[in-house]
C-alpha positions in Angstrom: 0.2 19.0 9.7 4.1 19.2 10.1 6.0 21.1 11.9 9.4 21.1 11.9 11.7 20.6 14.9 15.0 22.1 15.1 16.0 19.1 17.8 16.3 15.6 17.9 13.3 15.1 19.8 10.3 12.7 19.2 6.7 14.0 20.0 3.4 12.4 19.9 0.4 15.0 21.1 -3.1 14.0 20.9 -6.0 17.3 21.7 -8.6 15.8 22.7 -11.6 17.4 25.0 -10.3 20.1 25.3 -6.9 19.0 26.3 -3.6 18.9 24.9 -1.3 16.1 25.8 1.9 15.5 25.1 4.9 12.9 25.4 8.3 13.5 23.7 11.3 11.3 23.3 14.6 12.0 23.9 15.6 10.9 20.2 13.7 11.0 16.8 15.1 7.6 15.7 12.0 5.9 17.2 11.2 2.2 16.7 7.8 0.5 15.8 7.5 -0.6 19.1 9.2 2.4 20.5 5.6 4.5 18.6 3.7 2.0 19.4 4.4 2.3 23.1 4.1 5.7 23.1 1.0 5.8 21.1 -0.3 3.5 24.2 1.4 5.6 26.8 -0.9 8.4 25.3 -3.9 6.7 25.1 -3.7 5.7 28.8 -2.8 9.8 29.5 -6.8 10.4 28.1 -8.3 8.1 29.9 -9.0 5.2 27.1 -9.1 2.1 29.2 -6.2 -0.6 29.0 -8.0 -3.3 27.5 -10.0 -1.6 24.6 -7.1 -0.3 23.4 -5.0 -3.2 23.3 -8.1 -4.7 22.3 -7.9 -2.2 19.2 -4.3 -2.7 18.6 -5.0 -6.4 18.6 -7.9 -5.7 16.1 -5.6 -3.6 13.5 -2.3 -5.7 13.8 -4.2 -8.4 12.7 -6.7 -6.6 9.6 -2.9 -5.1 8.6 -1.5 -8.4 8.8 -3.9 -9.9 7.3 -3.4 -7.6 3.9 0.3 -7.6 3.7 
């Protein structure tokens, strides 16, 4: 569900095990690299293992890259 925000803040929110985690950037025009880095930081805040997140990102990247 999309919510409109009047400012130019980028927000990424995760609800996980009854907790709501949010990371905000001070601009909306994020790059793909910033998006992935922000997602990684959010996953770390949710206490996912770093190695598992990195491996999953590589797997998804490989799968998506192969289909284009």
